[in-house]
Steps between C-alpha positions, in 0.01 A plus 500: 500500500583734789534875491825680432791444271598146402804364685647356180748719308675443169798713608538308827477168313774618262718586802437147631622363165815717517579394859441136405801521268705755702445314832534837677538861398471858620249757374706673231642170369149360471389819324782477243412138421128585485534778241729279290248213492148641543316822402646812657390592854621760746746417774243632748255234379760225554561614858123522562451142382798375701346653814154363414653158425664498844159556659351216291802274575581470129843647580723491806799707604813288455749750640569870544847631412659839548723597208754779518547728201460852373129556453308824451337453843816407692767238546288192562212313337280232651404215270214272594524164323177315425432134434187298429260452791272212583205632297697563178389290204762525224388366163841495329447788255685434172610864447652518849670163460652603166623833646681335791646223281654767273641687803695197622 
C-alpha cells in the first residue's frame, strides 16, 4: 500500500448514494439529505468531499445557477449542481432509498 491517506471515503460514498437517488443536487441540498439519512457531519465536510470527488471524477458539475434573493451577503447566490461522474460506484444504500421514497 502506498503512502498517504487512502482515496476511499465513507462520507464521499454516502454522497454518491444520495446523488444516485437525487440525480443532481447542490451543496446545501445534499447536506440536508445527508444529515437526515447518515450520521451528522459538517457542511464544510460535505463541500470538501464534493470538491475532492470532482478531482476523482466521482462527481461532475451539472450546472451553475444564479439565484436572486435577500441573503446576508447580498442579493444573489450561486448554486453549483452536482451529478454522478464516471468513477462513481453507487451501491443502492437502503437508508438513502427509503428516505427518497418517503419524500416523493
